[in-house]
MARRO-309627 format. One line per field, with one value per atom (N, C-alpha, C): atom name; residue number from 1; chain; y, x, z. Coordinates in nm, 3 decimals, m for minus. Layout:
! residues N
atomo: c(CA, ...) .
num: c(NUM, ...) .
cadena: c(A, ...) .
v: c(Y, ...) .
u: c(X, ...) .
w: c(Z, ...) .
This chain:
! residues 141
atomo: c(N, CA, C, N, CA, C, N, CA, C, N, CA, C, N, CA, C, N, CA, C, N, CA, C, N, CA, C, N, CA, C, N, CA, C, N, CA, C, N, CA, C, N, CA, C, N, CA, C, N, CA, C, N, CA, C, N, CA, C, N, CA, C, N, CA, C, N, CA, C, N, CA, C, N, CA, C, N, CA, C, N, CA, C, N, CA, C, N, CA, C, N, CA, C, N, CA, C, N, CA, C, N, CA, C, N, CA, C, N, CA, C, N, CA, C, N, CA, C, N, CA, C, N, CA, C, N, CA, C, N, CA, C, N, CA, C, N, CA, C, N, CA, C, N, CA, C, N, CA, C, N, CA, C, N, CA, C, N, CA, C, N, CA, C, N, CA, C, N, CA, C, N, CA, C, N, CA, C, N, CA, C, N, CA, C, N, CA, C, N, CA, C, N, CA, C, N, CA, C, N, CA, C, N, CA, C, N, CA, C, N, CA, C, N, CA, C, N, CA, C, N, CA, C, N, CA, C, N, CA, C, N, CA, C, N, CA, C, N, CA, C, N, CA, C, N, CA, C, N, CA, C, N, CA, C, N, CA, C, N, CA, C, N, CA, C, N, CA, C, N, CA, C, N, CA, C, N, CA, C, N, CA, C, N, CA, C, N, CA, C, N, CA, C, N, CA, C, N, CA, C, N, CA, C, N, CA, C, N, CA, C, N, CA, C, N, CA, C, N, CA, C, N, CA, C, N, CA, C, N, CA, C, N, CA, C, N, CA, C, N, CA, C, N, CA, C, N, CA, C, N, CA, C, N, CA, C, N, CA, C, N, CA, C, N, CA, C, N, CA, C, N, CA, C, N, CA, C, N, CA, C, N, CA, C, N, CA, C, N, CA, C, N, CA, C, N, CA, C, N, CA, C, N, CA, C, N, CA, C, N, CA, C, N, CA, C, N, CA, C, N, CA, C, N, CA, C, N, CA, C, N, CA, C, N, CA, C, N, CA, C, N, CA, C, N, CA, C, N, CA, C, N, CA, C, N, CA, C, N, CA, C, N, CA, C, N, CA, C, N, CA, C, N, CA, C, N, CA, C, N, CA, C, N, CA, C, N, CA, C, N, CA, C) .
num: c(1, 1, 1, 2, 2, 2, 3, 3, 3, 4, 4, 4, 5, 5, 5, 6, 6, 6, 7, 7, 7, 8, 8, 8, 9, 9, 9, 10, 10, 10, 11, 11, 11, 12, 12, 12, 13, 13, 13, 14, 14, 14, 15, 15, 15, 16, 16, 16, 17, 17, 17, 18, 18, 18, 19, 19, 19, 20, 20, 20, 21, 21, 21, 22, 22, 22, 23, 23, 23, 24, 24, 24, 25, 25, 25, 26, 26, 26, 27, 27, 27, 28, 28, 28, 29, 29, 29, 30, 30, 30, 31, 31, 31, 32, 32, 32, 33, 33, 33, 34, 34, 34, 35, 35, 35, 36, 36, 36, 37, 37, 37, 38, 38, 38, 39, 39, 39, 40, 40, 40, 41, 41, 41, 42, 42, 42, 43, 43, 43, 44, 44, 44, 45, 45, 45, 46, 46, 46, 47, 47, 47, 48, 48, 48, 49, 49, 49, 50, 50, 50, 51, 51, 51, 52, 52, 52, 53, 53, 53, 54, 54, 54, 55, 55, 55, 56, 56, 56, 57, 57, 57, 58, 58, 58, 59, 59, 59, 60, 60, 60, 61, 61, 61, 62, 62, 62, 63, 63, 63, 64, 64, 64, 65, 65, 65, 66, 66, 66, 67, 67, 67, 68, 68, 68, 69, 69, 69, 70, 70, 70, 71, 71, 71, 72, 72, 72, 73, 73, 73, 74, 74, 74, 75, 75, 75, 76, 76, 76, 77, 77, 77, 78, 78, 78, 79, 79, 79, 80, 80, 80, 81, 81, 81, 82, 82, 82, 83, 83, 83, 84, 84, 84, 85, 85, 85, 86, 86, 86, 87, 87, 87, 88, 88, 88, 89, 89, 89, 90, 90, 90, 91, 91, 91, 92, 92, 92, 93, 93, 93, 94, 94, 94, 95, 95, 95, 96, 96, 96, 97, 97, 97, 98, 98, 98, 99, 99, 99, 100, 100, 100, 101, 101, 101, 102, 102, 102, 103, 103, 103, 104, 104, 104, 105, 105, 105, 106, 106, 106, 107, 107, 107, 108, 108, 108, 109, 109, 109, 110, 110, 110, 111, 111, 111, 112, 112, 112, 113, 113, 113, 114, 114, 114, 115, 115, 115, 116, 116, 116, 117, 117, 117, 118, 118, 118, 119, 119, 119, 120, 120, 120, 121, 121, 121, 122, 122, 122, 123, 123, 123, 124, 124, 124, 125, 125, 125, 126, 126, 126, 127, 127, 127, 128, 128, 128, 129, 129, 129, 130, 130, 130, 131, 131, 131, 132, 132, 132, 133, 133, 133, 134, 134, 134, 135, 135, 135, 136, 136, 136, 137, 137, 137, 138, 138, 138, 139, 139, 139, 140, 140, 140, 141, 141, 141) .
cadena: c(A, A, A, A, A, A, A, A, A, A, A, A, A, A, A, A, A, A, A, A, A, A, A, A, A, A, A, A, A, A, A, A, A, A, A, A, A, A, A, A, A, A, A, A, A, A, A, A, A, A, A, A, A, A, A, A, A, A, A, A, A, A, A, A, A, A, A, A, A, A, A, A, A, A, A, A, A, A, A, A, A, A, A, A, A, A, A, A, A, A, A, A, A, A, A, A, A, A, A, A, A, A, A, A, A, A, A, A, A, A, A, A, A, A, A, A, A, A, A, A, A, A, A, A, A, A, A, A, A, A, A, A, A, A, A, A, A, A, A, A, A, A, A, A, A, A, A, A, A, A, A, A, A, A, A, A, A, A, A, A, A, A, A, A, A, A, A, A, A, A, A, A, A, A, A, A, A, A, A, A, A, A, A, A, A, A, A, A, A, A, A, A, A, A, A, A, A, A, A, A, A, A, A, A, A, A, A, A, A, A, A, A, A, A, A, A, A, A, A, A, A, A, A, A, A, A, A, A, A, A, A, A, A, A, A, A, A, A, A, A, A, A, A, A, A, A, A, A, A, A, A, A, A, A, A, A, A, A, A, A, A, A, A, A, A, A, A, A, A, A, A, A, A, A, A, A, A, A, A, A, A, A, A, A, A, A, A, A, A, A, A, A, A, A, A, A, A, A, A, A, A, A, A, A, A, A, A, A, A, A, A, A, A, A, A, A, A, A, A, A, A, A, A, A, A, A, A, A, A, A, A, A, A, A, A, A, A, A, A, A, A, A, A, A, A, A, A, A, A, A, A, A, A, A, A, A, A, A, A, A, A, A, A, A, A, A, A, A, A, A, A, A, A, A, A, A, A, A, A, A, A, A, A, A, A, A, A, A, A, A, A, A, A, A, A, A, A, A, A, A, A, A, A, A, A, A, A, A, A, A, A, A, A, A, A, A, A, A, A, A, A, A, A) .
v: c(m0.117, 0.000, 0.124, 0.228, 0.356, 0.432, 0.414, 0.478, 0.625, 0.659, 0.796, 0.894, 0.855, 0.941, 0.878, 0.819, 0.747, 0.830, 0.954, 1.035, 1.072, 1.095, 1.135, 1.015, 0.912, 0.800, 0.687, 0.679, 0.573, 0.631, 0.725, 0.779, 0.858, 0.955, 1.039, 0.961, 0.877, 0.806, 0.690, 0.608, 0.486, 0.498, 0.610, 0.638, 0.531, 0.490, 0.399, 0.448, 0.411, 0.442, 0.335, 0.326, 0.226, 0.282, 0.205, 0.240, 0.143, 0.191, 0.105, 0.079, 0.167, 0.149, 0.175, 0.086, 0.103, 0.223, 0.292, 0.409, 0.372, 0.248, 0.207, 0.185, 0.172, 0.150, 0.275, 0.338, 0.456, 0.422, 0.514, 0.492, 0.531, 0.440, 0.457, 0.320, 0.316, 0.191, 0.104, m0.018, m0.103, m0.144, m0.145, m0.177, m0.063, 0.057, 0.171, 0.196, 0.161, 0.195, 0.108, m0.023, m0.111, m0.241, m0.289, m0.421, m0.513, m0.464, m0.544, m0.646, m0.771, m0.878, m0.872, m0.847, m0.841, m0.734, m0.616, m0.511, m0.555, m0.619, m0.664, m0.776, m0.866, m0.973, m0.915, m0.815, m0.750, m0.684, m0.620, m0.556, m0.660, m0.770, m0.878, m0.932, m0.954, m1.004, m0.906, m0.776, m0.675, m0.681, m0.702, m0.715, m0.841, m0.951, m1.078, m1.078, m1.014, m1.016, m0.897, m0.807, m0.702, m0.571, m0.559, m0.432, m0.327, m0.369, m0.281, m0.327, m0.232, m0.270, m0.152, m0.183, m0.080, m0.029, 0.101, 0.162, 0.231, 0.198, 0.261, 0.401, 0.501, 0.639, 0.689, 0.785, 0.852, 0.955, 1.008, 1.109, 1.231, 1.272, 1.389, 1.363, 1.245, 1.210, 1.210, 1.147, 1.139, 1.278, 1.361, 1.497, 1.577, 1.564, 1.636, 1.593, 1.463, 1.410, 1.458, 1.453, 1.495, 1.645, 1.724, 1.869, 1.899, 1.824, 1.840, 1.810, 1.703, 1.663, 1.764, 1.822, 1.926, 2.047, 2.083, 2.197, 2.171, 2.045, 2.008, 1.990, 1.994, 1.980, 1.837, 1.742, 1.600, 1.556, 1.634, 1.595, 1.698, 1.649, 1.738, 1.723, 1.820, 1.815, 1.723, 1.669, 1.575, 1.642, 1.760, 1.830, 1.760, 1.728, 1.657, 1.754, 1.706, 1.784, 1.806, 1.923, 1.949, 1.874, 1.850, 1.778, 1.859, 1.790, 1.859, 1.930, 1.886, 1.950, 2.040, 2.087, 2.174, 2.302, 2.335, 2.456, 2.438, 2.324, 2.299, 2.232, 2.256, 2.194, 2.048, 1.961, 1.820, 1.783, 1.704, 1.664, 1.568, 1.591, 1.502, 1.470, 1.352, 1.320, 1.413, 1.457, 1.547, 1.466, 1.532, 1.464, 1.437, 1.516, 1.500, 1.371, 1.326, 1.204, 1.079, 1.095, 0.979, 0.905, 0.974, 0.908, 0.868, 0.901, 0.871, 0.726, 0.643, 0.499, 0.466, 0.547, 0.515, 0.527, 0.624, 0.637, 0.521, 0.474, 0.362, 0.236, 0.214, 0.095, 0.100, 0.218, 0.232, 0.209, 0.263, 0.245, 0.100, 0.030, m0.112, m0.194, m0.159, m0.230, m0.209, m0.087, m0.059, m0.135, m0.140, m0.213, m0.361, m0.416, m0.558, m0.589, m0.499, m0.519, m0.520, m0.427, m0.423, m0.549, m0.594, m0.712, m0.836, m0.853, m0.970, m0.963, m0.842, m0.826, m0.870, m0.832, m0.873, m1.025, m1.084, m1.230, m1.300, m1.249, m1.310, m1.299, m1.186, m1.169, m1.268, m1.293, m1.382, m1.529, m1.561, m1.699, m1.773, m1.892, m1.972, m2.037, m2.045, m2.108, m2.253, m2.344, m2.486, m2.528, m2.643, m2.689, m2.712, m2.752, m2.775, m2.644, m2.535, m2.405, m2.346, m2.374, m2.316, m2.374, m2.499, m2.565, m2.605, m2.544, m2.581, m2.710, m2.773, m2.901, m2.880, m2.762, m2.735, m2.727, m2.671, m2.656, m2.787, m2.875, m3.001, m3.114, m3.140, m3.249, m3.373, m3.358, m3.474, m3.498, m3.423, m3.439, m3.333, m3.370, m3.276, m3.314, m3.329, m3.370, m3.261) .
u: c(0.083, 0.000, 0.088, 0.038, 0.109, 0.090, 0.181, 0.168, 0.203, 0.306, 0.356, 0.250, 0.176, 0.074, m0.064, m0.090, m0.215, m0.339, m0.342, m0.464, m0.491, m0.387, m0.406, m0.422, m0.336, m0.335, m0.431, m0.474, m0.567, m0.705, m0.714, m0.845, m0.907, m0.836, m0.892, m0.914, m0.821, m0.830, m0.928, m0.924, m1.005, m1.130, m1.144, m1.262, m1.282, m1.172, m1.176, m1.079, m1.103, m1.008, m1.015, m0.910, m0.904, m0.975, m1.067, m1.139, m1.098, m1.096, m1.069, m0.922, m0.835, m0.691, m0.663, m0.591, m0.566, m0.474, m0.500, m0.421, m0.278, m0.258, m0.126, m0.026, m0.074, 0.014, 0.010, 0.126, 0.128, 0.077, 0.000, m0.057, 0.045, 0.137, 0.238, 0.289, 0.383, 0.439, 0.478, 0.427, 0.448, 0.594, 0.671, 0.813, 0.886, 0.831, 0.889, 0.819, 0.691, 0.610, 0.641, 0.648, 0.662, 0.729, 0.813, 0.871, 0.833, 0.745, 0.701, 0.598, 0.629, 0.542, 0.403, 0.389, 0.254, 0.166, 0.223, 0.144, 0.099, 0.190, 0.156, 0.052, 0.063, m0.036, m0.173, m0.174, m0.299, m0.363, m0.283, m0.334, m0.390, m0.321, m0.370, m0.503, m0.514, m0.639, m0.754, m0.725, m0.828, m0.876, m0.784, m0.824, m0.907, m0.864, m0.934, m1.073, m1.092, m1.226, m1.314, m1.262, m1.344, m1.346, m1.268, m1.265, m1.188, m1.091, m1.021, m1.060, m1.101, m1.154, m1.144, m1.164, m1.169, m1.313, m1.329, m1.461, m1.475, m1.582, m1.612, m1.666, m1.616, m1.657, m1.733, m1.821, m1.884, m1.785, m1.815, m1.726, m1.714, m1.825, m1.825, m1.744, m1.760, m1.685, m1.534, m1.495, m1.353, m1.296, m1.370, m1.323, m1.311, m1.410, m1.410, m1.290, m1.266, m1.156, m1.021, m1.003, m0.876, m0.856, m0.962, m0.950, m0.912, m0.970, m0.933, m0.784, m0.737, m0.597, m0.504, m0.548, m0.468, m0.453, m0.563, m0.560, m0.465, m0.454, m0.364, m0.220, m0.200, m0.065, m0.021, m0.111, m0.076, m0.076, m0.140, m0.153, m0.081, 0.006, 0.072, 0.002, 0.021, m0.044, 0.027, 0.139, 0.210, 0.285, 0.339, 0.416, 0.550, 0.583, 0.708, 0.824, 0.940, 1.063, 1.087, 1.140, 1.166, 1.291, 1.297, 1.412, 1.539, 1.650, 1.778, 1.824, 1.778, 1.819, 1.710, 1.620, 1.512, 1.569, 1.517, 1.561, 1.683, 1.746, 1.864, 1.822, 1.895, 1.867, 1.912, 1.829, 1.863, 1.870, 1.968, 1.983, 1.872, 1.818, 1.716, 1.755, 1.720, 1.755, 1.680, 1.750, 1.686, 1.597, 1.496, 1.402, 1.463, 1.560, 1.619, 1.700, 1.764, 1.844, 1.761, 1.640, 1.556, 1.515, 1.499, 1.454, 1.567, 1.689, 1.805, 1.846, 1.831, 1.856, 2.004, 2.093, 2.237, 2.286, 2.235, 2.271, 2.216, 2.096, 2.037, 2.120, 2.173, 2.255, 2.383, 2.445, 2.567, 2.537, 2.426, 2.387, 2.359, 2.293, 2.264, 2.392, 2.489, 2.618, 2.691, 2.690, 2.756, 2.689, 2.559, 2.486, 2.519, 2.523, 2.554, 2.697, 2.792, 2.930, 2.940, 2.871, 2.874, 2.811, 2.703, 2.633, 2.723, 2.790, 2.876, 2.997, 3.046, 3.158, 3.118, 2.996, 2.948, 2.933, 2.884, 2.866, 3.001, 3.102, 3.236, 3.292, 3.267, 3.316, 3.249, 3.121, 3.047, 3.071, 3.125, 3.140, 3.233, 3.193, 3.275, 3.389, 3.503, 3.619, 3.622, 3.626, 3.631, 3.775, 3.795, 3.931, 4.010, 3.946, 4.016, 4.070, 3.998, 4.043, 4.150, 4.141, 4.232, 4.372, 4.385, 4.516, 4.541, 4.638, 4.670, 4.754, 4.762, 4.835, 4.985, 5.039, 5.181, 5.215, 5.124, 5.150, 5.139, 5.056, 5.034, 5.096, 5.220, 5.287, 5.301, 5.284, 5.294, 5.434, 5.533, 5.671, 5.703, 5.695, 5.724, 5.850, 5.961, 6.089, 6.160) .
w: c(0.000, 0.000, 0.000, m0.056, m0.062, 0.068, 0.163, 0.294, 0.290, 0.214, 0.214, 0.164, 0.063, 0.003, 0.017, 0.132, 0.157, 0.128, 0.175, 0.162, 0.017, m0.059, m0.199, m0.291, m0.273, m0.368, m0.333, m0.209, m0.171, m0.146, m0.051, m0.013, m0.128, m0.182, m0.288, m0.417, m0.454, m0.582, m0.578, m0.472, m0.470, m0.383, m0.313, m0.229, m0.121, m0.059, 0.056, 0.161, 0.285, 0.391, 0.499, 0.578, 0.684, 0.807, 0.860, 0.984, 1.094, 1.216, 1.331, 1.357, 1.309, 1.333, 1.480, 1.549, 1.693, 1.720, 1.831, 1.868, 1.909, 1.952, 2.000, 1.887, 1.763, 1.648, 1.561, 1.536, 1.451, 1.311, 1.253, 1.120, 1.014, 0.987, 0.884, 0.844, 0.753, 0.704, 0.824, 0.830, 0.947, 0.966, 0.860, 0.878, 0.948, 0.943, 1.014, 1.148, 1.156, 1.273, 1.393, 1.372, 1.487, 1.447, 1.534, 1.512, 1.627, 1.715, 1.829, 1.782, 1.800, 1.754, 1.817, 1.948, 2.005, 1.940, 1.908, 1.841, 1.703, 1.630, 1.495, 1.498, 1.596, 1.610, 1.643, 1.733, 1.770, 1.648, 1.566, 1.445, 1.348, 1.332, 1.246, 1.296, 1.426, 1.484, 1.459, 1.468, 1.443, 1.297, 1.203, 1.063, 1.044, 1.107, 1.089, 1.148, 1.266, 1.327, 1.284, 1.199, 1.142, 1.219, 1.325, 1.398, 1.319, 1.238, 1.146, 1.006, 0.920, 0.790, 0.692, 0.563, 0.459, 0.452, 0.459, 0.451, 0.315, 0.245, 0.116, 0.143, 0.071, 0.089, m0.034, m0.011, m0.124, m0.178, m0.294, m0.353, m0.261, m0.202, m0.114, 0.013, 0.071, 0.193, 0.166, 0.057, 0.023, m0.001, m0.073, m0.101, 0.029, 0.117, 0.245, 0.331, 0.340, 0.422, 0.369, 0.237, 0.178, 0.198, 0.186, 0.209, 0.355, 0.449, 0.591, 0.611, 0.551, 0.566, 0.499, 0.387, 0.322, 0.414, 0.481, 0.573, 0.690, 0.731, 0.841, 0.793, 0.661, 0.606, 0.586, 0.595, 0.579, 0.434, 0.346, 0.207, 0.121, 0.035, m0.060, m0.195, m0.282, m0.413, m0.511, m0.471, m0.557, m0.669, m0.645, m0.746, m0.760, m0.883, m0.908, m0.921, m0.890, m0.905, m1.054, m1.091, m1.233, m1.277, m1.405, m1.461, m1.442, m1.424, m1.403, m1.530, m1.647, m1.772, m1.830, m1.745, m1.791, m1.853, m1.970, m2.038, m2.125, m2.120, m2.203, m2.333, m2.438, m2.567, m2.563, m2.617, m2.629, m2.776, m2.814, m2.954, m2.991, m3.108, m3.163, m3.307, m3.354, m3.493, m3.588, m3.692, m3.788, m3.881, m3.934, m4.024, m4.160, m4.203, m4.337, m4.348, m4.243, m4.251, m4.226, m4.176, m4.145, m4.271, m4.385, m4.507, m4.599, m4.568, m4.652, m4.634, m4.738, m4.726, m4.715, m4.775, m4.767, m4.623, m4.549, m4.408, m4.327, m4.364, m4.292, m4.309, m4.433, m4.458, m4.375, m4.368, m4.287, m4.140, m4.093, m3.954, m3.922, m4.015, m3.995, m3.989, m4.076, m4.075, m3.944, m3.893, m3.766, m3.652, m3.653, m3.549, m3.556, m3.677, m3.694, m3.649, m3.678, m3.635, m3.483, m3.419, m3.272, m3.213, m3.274, m3.226, m3.238, m3.354, m3.371, m3.279, m3.252, m3.160, m3.019, m2.977, m2.845, m2.838, m2.944, m2.946, m2.935, m3.005, m2.997, m2.856, m2.789, m2.653, m2.558, m2.581, m2.492, m2.521, m2.638, m2.679, m2.584, m2.544, m2.453, m2.530, m2.467, m2.528, m2.481, m2.576, m2.539, m2.521, m2.462, m2.435, m2.563, m2.670, m2.797, m2.852, m2.834, m2.882, m2.790, m2.663, m2.566, m2.577, m2.612, m2.619, m2.764, m2.825, m2.962, m2.962, m3.073, m3.081, m3.058, m3.090, m3.069, m2.921, m2.844, m2.700, m2.627, m2.676, m2.606, m2.688, m2.664, m2.738, m2.655, m2.523, m2.436, m2.385, m2.434, m2.390, m2.285, m2.158, m2.050, m1.978, m2.045, m1.983, m1.920) .
């Protein structure tokens, strides 16, 4: 579950929220909240017997809850960080060379050469290739 953005990505988007969460367990990612086995067992038991459950919300309820959380500062608008190269020119292939077949043939040849080079590097060397007949004469005096 998306704990960090629970109010925006779960409540607002899916119109559901968790009801009956125990006060003794912080409402956050459980791997960060608690490592005490008794607390985790208690939480599991609450889910199993129905004291903690997912509650379906109406559109108005979900909107109201998210607005309350925004006012409390618990919900961010989800503004993403700008790209590190924002405003800089990026090279793009020109349209004039895209239709030129002679350039395509050269590019294909270069790609094929690189591909065969990689295959040769990956190829396993067998014992027959590793030891030439000159090196292995059997005379080790």
